[in-house]
C-alpha positions in Angstrom: 140.4 98.9 84.0 140.1 102.3 85.2 136.9 103.8 85.5 134.3 106.6 86.6 130.9 105.9 88.0 128.4 109.0 88.4 125.6 109.3 91.1 121.9 110.5 91.7 121.7 112.5 95.7 119.7 109.1 96.0 123.0 106.8 95.5 121.4 105.8 92.3 124.1 105.1 89.5 124.0 107.1 85.8 127.2 106.8 84.7 129.4 104.6 84.0 132.8 106.2 82.5 136.0 104.3 81.4 139.2 106.4 82.2 140.0 106.9 78.3 136.9 108.7 76.9 135.5 111.9 76.1 133.9 111.9 79.4 130.3 112.7 80.9 127.4 114.9 78.8 125.3 114.7 82.1 122.7 112.2 80.5 121.1 109.1 82.2 119.0 107.1 78.9 120.2 109.7 76.7 117.5 112.4 78.8 119.6 115.4 80.2 120.1 114.9 83.8 118.3 118.3 86.0 121.5 121.5 87.6 121.9 119.0 91.1 124.8 117.6 92.9 126.6 114.5 92.0 128.7 112.6 93.5 131.2 110.2 91.4 134.1 107.8 93.1 136.8 106.5 90.1 139.4 104.0 90.6 142.8 103.5 88.7 144.4 100.4 88.2 148.1 100.7 88.5 149.6 98.9 85.2 152.1 97.6 87.8 150.3 95.0 90.1 152.7 95.5 93.0 150.7 99.1 93.2 147.8 99.6 95.5 144.6 100.9 93.6 143.4 104.4 93.7 139.2 105.5 94.7 139.4 109.5 94.5 135.5 110.2 95.4 133.6 113.8 94.9 131.0 115.1 94.4 130.4 118.3 91.9 127.2 120.3 91.2 125.7 119.9 87.2 124.9 123.0 86.1 122.0 124.1 83.2 121.5 127.2 81.9 
């Protein structure tokens, strides 16, 4: 149930990644995205239903060389 979502600077969803995957390769529809700022939302659902769902938000810069 845990996942990571990544958005571009306009708020468009560019990736939805399972938490146990190898990560994001910087593409959208198999095309390389440009160097830019992106935002993420991480949702962690604890196995214990008595604990609250954890949401973390932040941003990062994708750099291409």
